[in-house]
C-alpha distance (Angstrom), angle and dihedral (degrees) to the residues before:
residue distance angle dihedral
M1 . . .
H2 3.80 . .
V3 3.81 122.6 .
L4 3.81 127.0 -152.2
R5 3.77 113.0 -169.1
N6 3.81 141.7 172.7
G7 3.79 136.6 144.1
F8 3.80 92.0 -68.6
W9 3.79 107.9 29.6
R10 3.77 142.7 42.5
V11 3.80 112.7 -172.1
V12 3.82 121.2 -177.5
V13 3.81 114.4 -166.1
A14 3.82 119.6 -163.6
A15 3.79 116.9 -126.9
E16 3.79 98.8 -160.5
Q17 3.82 97.4 55.6
P18 3.81 139.7 9.9
R19 3.76 98.6 -84.2
V20 3.77 140.3 117.1
A21 3.79 97.2 -137.4
E22 3.79 97.3 -167.7
L23 3.77 136.2 13.7
Q24 3.80 122.6 -177.0
F25 3.77 127.3 -178.6
D26 3.78 132.1 179.8
A27 3.77 124.7 161.3
W28 3.81 89.8 -156.0
G29 3.79 90.8 56.2
E30 3.80 90.0 -129.9
G31 3.81 100.5 109.8
K32 3.79 87.0 -121.6
W33 3.78 98.8 138.4
C34 3.79 145.2 14.3
A35 3.80 92.5 45.2
N36 3.80 89.3 177.7
L37 3.77 119.8 6.1
L38 3.79 91.3 -179.8
K39 3.78 108.2 71.7
T40 3.78 105.0 -165.2
G41 3.78 99.0 -178.9
A42 3.76 134.1 70.0
P43 3.80 131.3 -122.2
R44 3.77 117.6 -87.1
S45 3.77 90.3 -106.7
S46 3.78 130.5 -0.5
H47 3.78 139.6 150.5
L48 3.80 92.2 -159.1
P49 3.82 120.2 121.8
L50 3.80 102.4 -128.9
T51 3.80 99.7 54.1
G52 3.79 90.5 96.1
P53 3.82 104.2 56.4
V54 3.78 97.3 50.5
G55 3.78 131.3 135.6
A56 3.77 131.9 33.8
Q57 3.78 101.0 -30.8
S58 3.77 140.5 111.1
V59 3.77 116.7 -113.0
Y60 3.76 135.7 -172.7
V61 3.78 131.6 175.7
D62 3.80 117.9 -146.4
A63 3.78 126.2 -143.2
S64 3.80 90.9 -89.7
G65 3.80 92.1 56.0
N66 3.82 95.7 -106.0
W67 3.80 115.5 149.7
R68 3.81 117.2 -134.1
R69 3.80 117.1 -168.2
S70 3.78 134.3 -172.0
G71 3.80 87.2 -132.0
E72 3.81 87.1 72.6
S73 3.80 90.4 68.3
L74 3.81 111.6 112.3
L75 3.79 95.6 -161.3
A76 3.78 132.0 43.7
R77 3.79 129.9 165.4
L78 3.82 118.8 -143.8
S79 3.80 119.3 -161.7
A80 3.79 135.4 167.2
G81 3.77 117.4 -107.6
R82 3.76 131.2 -129.5
T83 3.81 91.1 -79.8
A84 3.81 136.2 31.4
T85 3.81 89.5 -101.6
E86 3.80 97.7 55.0
V87 3.80 132.4 76.3
T88 3.82 134.9 175.7
L89 3.79 127.7 -149.4
G90 3.80 114.0 -168.5
E91 3.80 143.3 170.8
I92 3.79 92.9 48.9
E93 3.81 104.2 160.9
F94 3.80 125.3 178.0
G95 3.78 132.8 146.9
A96 3.80 108.2 -24.0
V97 3.79 98.0 -25.8
R98 3.81 140.3 83.3
E99 3.83 117.4 -156.3
T100 3.79 141.2 -168.8
W101 3.80 121.8 -164.7
R102 3.80 126.0 -158.2
L103 3.83 119.1 -171.0
R104 3.78 119.4 -168.9
L105 3.82 134.6 177.8
D106 3.78 118.3 -150.8
G107 3.80 109.8 174.4
A108 3.78 107.1 -65.8
R109 3.80 92.2 -10.9
L110 3.82 125.8 95.3
T111 3.80 115.2 -165.4
W112 3.81 122.2 -167.7
T113 3.81 116.1 -170.1
I114 3.81 120.8 -168.6
R115 3.81 121.6 -167.2
Q116 3.80 116.4 -167.3
E117 3.79 129.8 -168.2
W118 3.81 116.1 -170.8
K119 3.80 113.5 -140.2
E120 3.81 95.7 -166.2
T121 3.79 139.9 10.1
V122 3.82 111.1 -79.4
E123 3.79 135.9 169.2
V124 3.82 106.4 -134.0
A125 3.79 112.9 -154.1
D126 3.79 97.6 -178.6
A127 3.78 138.3 -8.8
L128 3.79 149.4 176.2
T129 3.78 128.7 -160.6
P130 3.81 117.9 -145.5
G131 3.76 104.1 -52.0
L132 3.74 142.9 172.7
F133 3.77 119.4 -96.1
F134 3.79 121.3 -153.7
A135 3.77 125.6 -171.1
A136 3.78 141.3 177.9
E137 3.79 92.4 -152.8
A138 3.80 121.6 113.3
A139 3.79 92.3 -140.4
W140 3.81 88.5 65.6
G141 3.78 95.8 50.4
E142 3.78 128.2 -118.0
A143 3.77 112.6 18.4
T144 3.79 124.8 -115.8
V145 3.78 130.6 163.4
F146 3.78 126.6 -176.2
Q147 3.77 141.3 175.2
L148 3.76 126.9 -150.2
W149 3.80 119.9 -178.4
E150 3.78 136.2 140.4
R151 3.77 138.3 167.9
G152 3.80 94.9 -100.2
M153 3.79 91.5 75.8
A154 3.77 127.5 112.9
G155 3.78 111.7 -103.8
D156 3.77 105.6 -113.9
G157 3.79 96.5 163.2
F158 3.78 94.1 -122.4
Y159 3.78 112.1 166.4
G160 3.76 107.4 162.1
N161 3.76 143.1 -38.1
G162 3.75 98.4 -100.7
T163 3.77 145.1 51.9
I164 3.79 101.2 -70.6
L165 3.80 92.0 111.0
G166 3.79 132.7 18.2
T167 3.78 123.8 -73.5
E168 3.80 91.5 -100.2
S169 3.82 88.0 71.9
V170 3.81 95.7 52.4
T171 3.79 126.2 78.3
A172 3.76 120.9 -152.9
W173 3.76 104.3 -128.9
T174 3.76 120.8 -9.9
R175 3.75 147.3 23.4
Q176 3.79 118.5 -133.9
T177 3.76 107.8 -129.5
R178 3.81 106.3 179.9
R179 3.78 129.9 23.8
E180 3.79 95.3 -159.2
G181 3.78 135.6 36.8
G182 3.76 128.0 -118.6
G183 3.77 129.9 54.1
W184 3.77 120.7 58.2
V185 3.75 144.4 -94.5
V186 3.79 130.1 -151.2
A187 3.79 128.4 -115.4
K188 3.79 119.3 -154.9
L189 3.78 111.0 -154.6
L190 3.77 128.5 -161.1
S191 3.78 90.6 -137.5
H192 3.77 143.7 72.3
A193 3.80 92.4 -97.1
V194 3.79 93.8 110.2
P195 3.80 105.1 21.6
N196 3.80 99.3 178.4
G197 3.76 106.1 27.5
D198 3.77 144.2 -6.0
W199 3.76 142.6 -57.9
R200 3.79 112.0 -113.5
V201 3.77 122.1 -151.1
A202 3.82 117.5 -161.0
T203 3.78 122.5 -171.3
S204 3.79 140.3 -174.0
H205 3.81 91.5 -146.6
H206 3.78 136.0 21.6
L207 3.78 117.9 -54.8
K208 3.78 125.3 -125.1
K209 3.78 128.1 -166.4
G210 3.77 125.1 -165.3
E211 3.76 120.8 -165.1
I212 3.79 136.6 -157.2
L213 3.78 102.6 -147.9
N214 3.81 107.2 -75.6
F215 3.78 98.7 -46.0
A216 3.78 106.5 70.5
S217 3.77 140.7 14.5
V218 3.77 138.6 -160.1
L219 3.77 115.3 -148.7
G220 3.79 113.1 -165.4
Q221 3.77 140.9 142.9
S222 3.78 122.5 -119.5
A223 3.78 112.1 -159.6
W224 3.79 93.0 160.5
C225 3.79 97.8 52.8
D226 3.78 120.3 65.2
A227 3.78 117.2 -118.0
A228 3.79 90.7 -121.5
G229 3.80 99.7 42.9
P230 3.84 149.1 -47.7
R231 3.79 126.6 -19.1
T232 3.80 134.5 -156.4
F233 3.80 117.1 -132.8
R234 3.79 122.3 -159.6
A235 3.78 126.9 -137.3
G236 3.80 109.2 -88.7
E237 3.78 95.0 21.4
V238 3.81 114.6 140.3
V239 3.80 125.9 -154.1
E240 3.80 126.5 -177.5
T241 3.75 121.9 -168.1
E242 3.79 134.6 -179.4
I243 3.77 131.8 -161.6
A244 3.81 125.8 180.0
W245 3.80 134.8 -170.7
E246 3.78 126.6 -162.1
P247 3.82 138.8 154.9
A248 3.78 120.0 -107.1
A249 3.79 119.7 -158.4
S250 3.80 95.6 -153.4
E251 3.79 121.3 94.0
T252 3.77 119.0 -119.8
G253 3.77 134.2 -174.9
M254 3.80 119.5 14.1
A255 3.79 118.1 -9.0
L256 3.78 133.8 -171.4
G257 3.78 103.2 -117.0
V258 3.80 98.5 -145.9
E259 3.80 116.0 130.3
V260 3.79 118.2 -173.8
E261 3.79 120.0 -174.3
R262 3.80 107.4 -90.9
G263 3.78 112.2 -106.9
A264 3.79 94.3 19.0
T265 3.78 119.3 129.8
G266 3.78 105.9 -84.9
W267 3.82 94.2 20.5
R268 3.79 93.5 117.1
E269 3.82 91.6 48.1
A270 3.80 90.0 50.8
E271 3.81 90.1 52.7
V272 3.79 91.7 50.6
T273 3.82 88.9 49.8
R274 3.80 89.5 52.3
R275 3.79 89.9 53.2
F276 3.79 90.6 47.6
F277 3.80 90.2 53.8
D278 3.81 92.3 45.1
V279 3.78 94.4 54.1
Y280 3.79 98.5 40.7
A281 3.80 97.6 41.9
N282 3.79 93.9 47.7
C283 3.80 97.3 39.5
G284 3.77 89.4 48.8
I285 3.78 96.3 53.5
M286 3.78 90.8 49.0
A287 3.77 96.0 51.8
D288 3.80 98.3 99.8
T289 3.78 120.1 48.5
Q290 3.79 99.2 -169.8
L291 3.79 106.1 66.7
W292 3.80 103.6 1.9
R293 3.75 94.7 -107.0
L294 3.76 131.5 167.9
G295 3.77 103.6 -102.7
N296 3.77 130.4 -159.6
Q297 3.79 94.7 -146.6
P298 3.81 136.2 21.4
A299 3.79 88.6 -108.8
G300 3.79 87.9 69.4
Y301 3.78 102.6 -105.1
V302 3.78 107.7 164.4
A303 3.78 112.1 -159.6
L304 3.78 98.2 -174.0
F305 3.78 93.4 -164.8
C306 3.82 89.3 64.3
R307 3.81 89.6 69.8
Y308 3.78 92.4 99.2
M309 3.83 89.3 59.9
Q310 3.79 93.9 43.9
S311 3.80 94.5 46.9
E312 3.81 90.7 47.5
M313 3.79 88.7 54.6
L314 3.80 97.2 44.5
K315 3.80 95.0 49.4
F316 3.81 86.1 68.3
G317 3.80 91.0 54.4
V318 3.77 133.8 91.6
P319 3.83 125.8 -156.7
R320 3.80 112.5 -110.2
G321 3.79 105.6 -178.9
A322 3.79 139.8 -55.6
L323 3.78 122.5 -48.6
G324 3.80 87.7 -145.1
P325 3.81 141.0 -7.9
A326 3.82 92.9 -75.4
S327 3.77 103.0 20.2
T328 3.78 137.5 120.2
D329 3.79 140.5 -141.6
G330 3.78 130.6 -101.9
Q331 3.78 96.9 -110.5
D332 3.80 89.9 55.6
V333 3.80 88.6 49.8
L334 3.81 89.7 50.8
V335 3.81 91.8 49.1
G336 3.80 91.2 48.7
E337 3.76 93.3 49.3
V338 3.80 96.1 46.1
T339 3.82 88.2 48.2
R340 3.81 90.2 53.6
M341 3.80 89.3 48.0
A342 3.81 90.1 54.0
E343 3.81 90.6 49.9
N344 3.79 91.2 49.4
L345 3.79 91.2 48.4
R346 3.79 91.5 53.5
R347 3.78 92.2 45.2
S348 3.79 104.1 39.1
G349 3.78 110.4 -0.4
T350 3.81 94.9 -111.5
V351 3.80 131.1 94.1
G352 3.81 94.3 -122.6
A353 3.79 139.2 -101.3
G354 3.77 119.6 -18.8
Y355 3.76 145.2 100.9
Q356 3.83 107.0 -31.4
S357 3.79 91.3 -20.5
S358 3.79 91.1 152.8
T359 3.82 99.2 41.0
S360 3.78 106.6 35.9
L361 3.80 116.5 101.6
D362 3.79 96.4 -151.6
F363 3.80 108.8 59.0
Y364 3.84 95.8 89.6
P365 3.82 93.8 61.5
S366 3.81 90.1 36.9
F367 3.81 88.6 58.1
L368 3.81 91.3 49.3
V369 3.81 92.4 52.8
A370 3.83 92.8 45.9
M371 3.82 90.5 47.9
R372 3.80 90.1 55.4
D373 3.82 91.5 48.4
V374 3.82 92.3 49.4
L375 3.80 90.3 54.6
V376 3.81 91.1 47.3
V377 3.81 86.1 58.5
T378 3.82 100.2 41.1
G379 3.82 104.6 28.5
D380 3.82 86.4 -153.6
R381 3.81 107.9 153.2
E382 3.81 93.0 -178.8
S383 3.81 93.0 57.8
G384 3.80 87.1 38.9
A385 3.80 89.3 63.4
E386 3.81 89.6 51.4
L387 3.80 92.3 47.9
W388 3.79 89.3 48.9
A389 3.80 89.7 63.2
G390 3.81 87.0 61.4
A391 3.79 89.9 44.4
E392 3.80 90.4 56.1
A393 3.81 89.6 56.5
A394 3.81 91.1 46.7
L395 3.81 91.8 48.1
A396 3.80 92.2 49.3
R397 3.80 91.8 53.1
L398 3.79 93.2 41.6
R399 3.81 90.9 52.1
A400 3.81 90.0 48.3
Q401 3.82 89.1 53.3
L402 3.80 90.5 50.4
A403 3.80 92.7 48.2
E404 3.78 92.5 47.8
G405 3.81 90.4 50.4
G406 3.80 95.0 49.1
G407 3.81 96.5 -104.6
L408 3.81 97.8 -33.8
I409 3.80 129.8 64.9
S410 3.79 109.2 -94.5
T411 3.79 136.1 -175.0
A412 3.79 136.6 -163.7
R413 3.82 92.9 -167.2
E414 3.79 124.2 98.6
T415 3.83 98.9 -152.5
G416 3.77 137.2 38.6
N417 3.78 98.2 26.7
D418 3.78 103.3 132.2
Y419 3.80 145.3 -43.6
W420 3.81 89.8 -42.5
D421 3.78 90.5 57.1
W422 3.80 92.9 142.1
I423 3.78 90.7 79.1
A424 3.79 126.8 70.6
R425 3.81 113.8 -125.1
T426 3.77 143.2 152.7
G427 3.78 131.4 -170.7
H428 3.81 125.1 34.7
I429 3.83 114.7 -7.6
G430 3.78 120.5 -151.7
Y431 3.79 100.0 -145.0
V432 3.80 98.8 51.8
N433 3.79 92.5 47.9
I434 3.80 92.7 48.6
L435 3.79 89.0 51.3
A436 3.82 89.9 45.5
W437 3.81 88.9 57.0
M438 3.81 89.7 49.2
G439 3.82 91.4 47.9
L440 3.80 93.3 50.1
R441 3.80 91.1 49.2
A442 3.82 90.3 49.2
A443 3.81 90.5 49.5
S444 3.80 89.4 51.5
E445 3.82 91.0 52.5
V446 3.81 92.3 50.5
A447 3.80 94.0 45.2
R448 3.80 91.3 51.3
W449 3.83 90.9 47.4
L450 3.82 89.1 52.1
G451 3.79 91.6 49.3
R452 3.81 95.2 -108.3
E453 3.79 96.9 134.1
D454 3.80 97.8 165.8
E455 3.82 92.0 52.4
A456 3.79 90.4 45.2
A457 3.79 91.4 53.4
A458 3.83 91.8 46.7
A459 3.80 92.6 52.1
E460 3.80 90.0 46.9
R461 3.81 91.2 52.6
D462 3.81 91.1 49.1
A463 3.81 90.6 50.2
A464 3.79 91.3 50.5
A465 3.80 90.4 51.8
V466 3.80 92.7 49.9
G467 3.79 91.5 47.4
A468 3.79 93.1 50.1
A469 3.82 93.0 47.0
F470 3.80 92.2 47.4
N471 3.79 94.8 49.2
A472 3.80 91.3 47.0
E473 3.80 97.5 46.8
F474 3.81 104.7 33.2
W475 3.80 104.2 38.8
S476 3.81 120.5 100.2
E477 3.77 113.5 -160.9
E478 3.79 89.5 -168.6
K479 3.82 96.2 52.5
G480 3.79 97.9 34.2
F481 3.81 95.7 -133.1
Y482 3.79 140.9 72.7
A483 3.80 128.4 -88.0
D484 3.77 117.5 -106.8
W485 3.79 91.6 -137.7
V486 3.78 137.1 -11.3
E487 3.80 122.1 -141.4
A488 3.81 121.0 -130.4
D489 3.81 88.7 -103.4
G490 3.82 91.1 56.8
R491 3.81 98.6 -102.1
G492 3.79 110.2 144.0
H493 3.82 125.9 -148.0
F494 3.79 115.0 -145.9
Y495 3.82 116.0 -169.0
L496 3.82 91.6 139.6
Y497 3.78 97.1 -115.6
A498 3.77 95.1 -164.9
P499 3.84 105.1 -169.7
P500 3.83 98.6 63.4
Q501 3.81 90.8 45.3
L502 3.80 90.3 48.1
M503 3.82 89.7 50.3
A504 3.80 88.8 54.2
I505 3.82 91.4 50.4
C506 3.82 93.1 48.5
A507 3.80 92.3 47.5
G508 3.83 93.2 50.5
M509 3.80 96.4 -113.8
V510 3.80 94.5 122.2
P511 3.84 123.5 73.0
E512 3.82 112.2 -114.4
E513 3.79 96.4 -111.3
K514 3.81 92.8 49.9
A515 3.81 90.3 46.5
R516 3.81 90.7 54.7
R517 3.80 91.2 49.3
V518 3.82 93.2 49.9
V519 3.80 91.5 52.0
A520 3.80 91.1 45.3
A521 3.82 90.1 51.1
I522 3.80 91.2 52.2
L523 3.81 93.1 47.6
A524 3.80 91.2 48.6
R525 3.81 94.4 47.2
R526 3.81 92.6 47.3
H527 3.79 89.0 53.2
E528 3.80 91.4 47.2
L529 3.82 92.0 52.0
G530 3.78 90.9 55.3
P531 3.83 142.2 -119.1
A532 3.81 96.4 -47.7
W533 3.80 89.0 61.0
E534 3.77 98.7 34.5
N535 3.81 95.2 47.8
C536 3.80 98.1 39.2
F537 3.80 115.0 127.3
S538 3.80 90.3 -122.8
I539 3.76 140.0 43.5
Q540 3.79 112.6 -105.4
T541 3.80 125.1 -122.2
N542 3.82 103.8 -129.1
F543 3.80 125.4 11.6
Y544 3.79 98.8 -158.4
D545 3.80 121.4 58.7
A546 3.82 109.9 -96.3
E547 3.80 97.7 173.6
T548 3.82 94.4 120.0
Q549 3.81 89.3 58.9
S550 3.81 93.7 53.5
F551 3.75 123.7 113.3
M552 3.81 90.3 -124.1
F553 3.78 93.8 53.6
R554 3.78 96.3 43.5
T555 3.81 94.1 44.4
F556 3.80 102.6 37.4
G557 3.78 105.6 11.7
S558 3.80 86.0 -119.2
D559 3.79 129.7 139.6
V560 3.80 92.7 -155.9
T561 3.79 107.9 141.0
R562 3.79 115.9 -148.2
F563 3.77 130.6 152.5
G564 3.79 111.4 -101.1
Q565 3.80 88.6 30.3
T566 3.78 98.1 49.4
M567 3.77 138.2 -7.2
N568 3.78 92.1 -177.3
G569 3.81 105.3 172.2
G570 3.80 91.2 -17.6
C571 3.81 124.0 156.2
L572 3.79 120.1 -135.2
A573 3.78 117.4 -173.3
S574 3.81 92.6 -138.8
W575 3.81 92.5 65.8
N576 3.80 89.7 65.7
Y577 3.80 87.3 74.7
H578 3.80 90.5 62.8
W579 3.80 92.6 38.8
I580 3.80 92.6 53.8
G581 3.81 89.9 45.6
A582 3.80 93.0 49.5
L583 3.80 90.9 48.7
M584 3.81 89.5 52.7
K585 3.82 92.4 46.4
T586 3.81 91.0 53.6
G587 3.82 98.0 45.4
H588 3.84 98.6 -101.1
T589 3.79 93.1 129.2
A590 3.81 98.0 152.7
E591 3.81 91.0 48.3
A592 3.82 90.0 50.4
V593 3.81 92.1 54.5
E594 3.81 90.9 45.9
A595 3.81 91.5 50.9
W596 3.82 89.9 53.5
R597 3.79 92.2 47.6
R598 3.79 90.7 50.7
V599 3.81 91.5 56.7
V600 3.81 91.4 45.1
A601 3.80 91.5 51.4
R602 3.79 91.0 49.0
F603 3.79 92.5 50.0
E604 3.81 93.2 48.2
Q605 3.78 89.9 50.0
T606 3.79 100.9 42.7
A607 3.84 108.8 4.1
L608 3.84 84.0 -121.1
V609 3.75 88.4 -94.8
E610 3.78 90.2 156.7
G611 3.78 89.2 65.9
C612 3.76 93.9 -170.5
N613 3.76 124.8 38.5
Y614 3.79 114.4 -158.5
W615 3.79 123.8 -154.4
D616 3.74 133.9 -172.9
Y617 3.77 122.0 -140.0
Q618 3.78 93.0 -93.9
G619 3.80 90.1 61.5
E620 3.80 95.7 -105.3
P621 3.82 128.7 122.9
S622 3.78 105.1 -81.2
R623 3.77 133.5 -112.9
T624 3.81 90.9 -83.1
M625 3.79 87.3 83.1
I626 3.81 92.2 63.1
P627 3.82 122.2 70.2
V628 3.80 106.7 -117.5
E629 3.77 125.0 179.2
I630 3.76 130.1 -163.6
P631 3.82 101.9 -161.0
G632 3.75 112.0 -109.4
E633 3.78 94.2 1.4
F634 3.80 117.2 63.0
P635 3.81 133.9 26.2
S636 3.78 120.3 -121.7
Y637 3.77 109.9 -117.5
D638 3.75 131.2 125.0
L639 3.80 102.5 -153.9
I640 3.80 93.9 109.7
S641 3.79 93.3 87.4
A642 3.79 89.8 63.4
E643 3.80 95.4 51.2
P644 3.81 107.2 146.7
F645 3.80 104.4 -152.4
L646 3.75 110.3 -163.1
A647 3.78 132.3 -167.6
D648 3.78 99.9 23.5
Q649 3.82 91.7 43.5
G650 3.79 90.8 58.1
L651 3.79 90.4 65.8
V652 3.80 90.5 89.2
A653 3.83 89.4 69.5
A654 3.82 88.4 64.4
A655 3.81 88.8 63.9
L656 3.82 87.4 82.1
P657 3.83 97.5 64.8
R658 3.82 97.2 27.1
W659 3.78 104.9 43.7
L660 3.80 108.3 12.9
L661 3.81 95.8 41.1
G662 3.82 95.4 28.4
V663 3.83 99.0 -129.9
E664 3.81 116.2 152.0
P665 3.84 119.7 177.6
T666 3.82 112.4 -154.7
L667 3.80 138.1 164.9
E668 3.80 87.8 -100.3
G669 3.81 94.9 52.6
V670 3.80 140.2 -76.0
K671 3.80 111.1 -51.1
L672 3.80 123.1 -156.3
G673 3.79 121.3 -146.1
P674 3.79 135.3 176.0
V675 3.81 118.8 -44.7
A676 3.80 111.5 -127.6
A677 3.79 98.0 -169.0
P678 3.83 113.9 41.3
E679 3.81 88.0 179.0
L680 3.82 87.2 71.4
T681 3.79 92.6 59.4
P682 2.92 143.5 132.6
A683 3.77 88.3 49.3
Q684 3.77 138.0 157.6
V685 3.79 121.2 -140.8
T686 3.80 115.4 -164.0
L687 3.81 118.3 -160.3
R688 3.76 138.0 174.5
H689 3.78 95.0 -129.5
L690 3.82 125.4 175.3
G691 3.80 90.0 -16.4
E692 3.80 98.3 -49.2
E693 3.77 133.4 89.9
R694 3.78 107.9 -115.1
V695 3.81 131.9 -173.4
V696 3.80 117.9 -145.9
E697 3.80 119.2 -163.2
V698 3.80 115.1 -143.6
G699 3.80 120.0 -167.5
G700 3.75 121.9 -22.8
């Protein structure tokens, strides 16, 4: 073994084979995180294509689909470099290539140079140079997930690793990230590796990133494979490539503009919240390479009905520089996507391609809310008029849904109804009607801002009717909370789905007394379920076991718990935003601050890489942690518990400016409400509001 070490890096190079056995990085120089950036193993079970070529090795795939790896080399020669922070590894022979690696530390910069000599003519279909492998799987050690995209990439049409779209939209192994070499791109890591900025990656050729679903990533550079496709190499041809990684202290992308006086009580928690926002906002907007969408997961899943959460988060952000030489910021991505949604609505009545974009009942109101938030950010009345044309189509279809359902949106289908599509329901659904009320109110705000008073009044009347019908039909005086859905025959189902009810409280749809009773019911049920529930970092989804209503149970008689098929009792970080807001709305100020601190502590400890934390009704981690197989139906792998949801999860970071500091940006101006945490003041909140960057002083 040979060790290269400085204040930032510790690199252990194996002598017996071409392998970097260990790679540590920590911008603080404390060895606090990234204990091993090179994960050289594979998950306990996985059907995913990139689990083979992992770790610090070169890989190419020939025209026949055969994988050739540097790890196959039987001989390798390790020698010290010209300085104590340089090492060379030569005589690496595998397949049709001979390689030499040179690793060099220069302050905070690690440079890895790979020289290749081709021994025979070969058509290379795909390739990766030595790269870094990140994983959210316990078997690989400490969990880290990153995203690295920018506009200079080749367009490979990758959407997601799954069956959301047709096979023509899915690539087998890798995403091309840059067409040309030179310059740099930025990596956002869910870790403490770069506490105050970003990780820059500079390359001599184009950069390629391969991804294993949303749990792990390989970052490597492919100088010998064209950005747009395969390449034939001739015998005797030599290629040399260089890739370098270094921390950068400057912020890039979208930032949470909350400045708390350094050293004040709560200052450190505010800084951690800023980092949380930075990672989640910027990873989320980079999730899909095809149309620069806001994705829910690194794999590129685009749940269009999550726009109202993503737009709520991004309207508290400010752009702080490019993510790469030709990149963009998240608010621009949001504007572009909402604009495309409006065009699709005018043209075809749907918001466009995405997860359940043709079956979900909630994307019309979600569009209306996101449209309002976009205009709060841009203040662009000209584009507002264009977006309103899409809003008219959304409103027409939303009103038709309400009329067909007798004043509330109704469904006769048992799957694919809305965000809670894991559960089988018919009749009136709470969530979609709450969001419909929010969408109608948002449409009214925009119409009034555009001077369309009659349309504003009409939308306001429709919202009032939905609110009255919902409160009359869904409320249970006996239980003290709302039904989750109500069958056509009037039978209500009460599993205490907290997030939709909390959304209604935060939005002002729920009368004050009912809001207080809902929050009291949640607090009491959490206490009844025990410490694991009461002390969890996140608010749970449902507080009574709904497993028998799940699609999996009703279809297969199975109690397998997987996201998308059931979130029974699951915890999603994003719902803390609504929980903190509902606590503030009902006078539980101390509890609101404590809920925020709990999330902050969890992020500082783990970077919340697990994303969602499932529980069973005995307070233990749920069945998702145990590999379960239904023969012929479902694969056995337990990665789901570490699912790092991105853009919508980052919403909880916005609880700091919105609920704890009381700042609310609207089309009529920035409103200031009660401050929950005086220890965070004086504070400055910077917003991009109505097209201009504005600083709001809180406390003093």
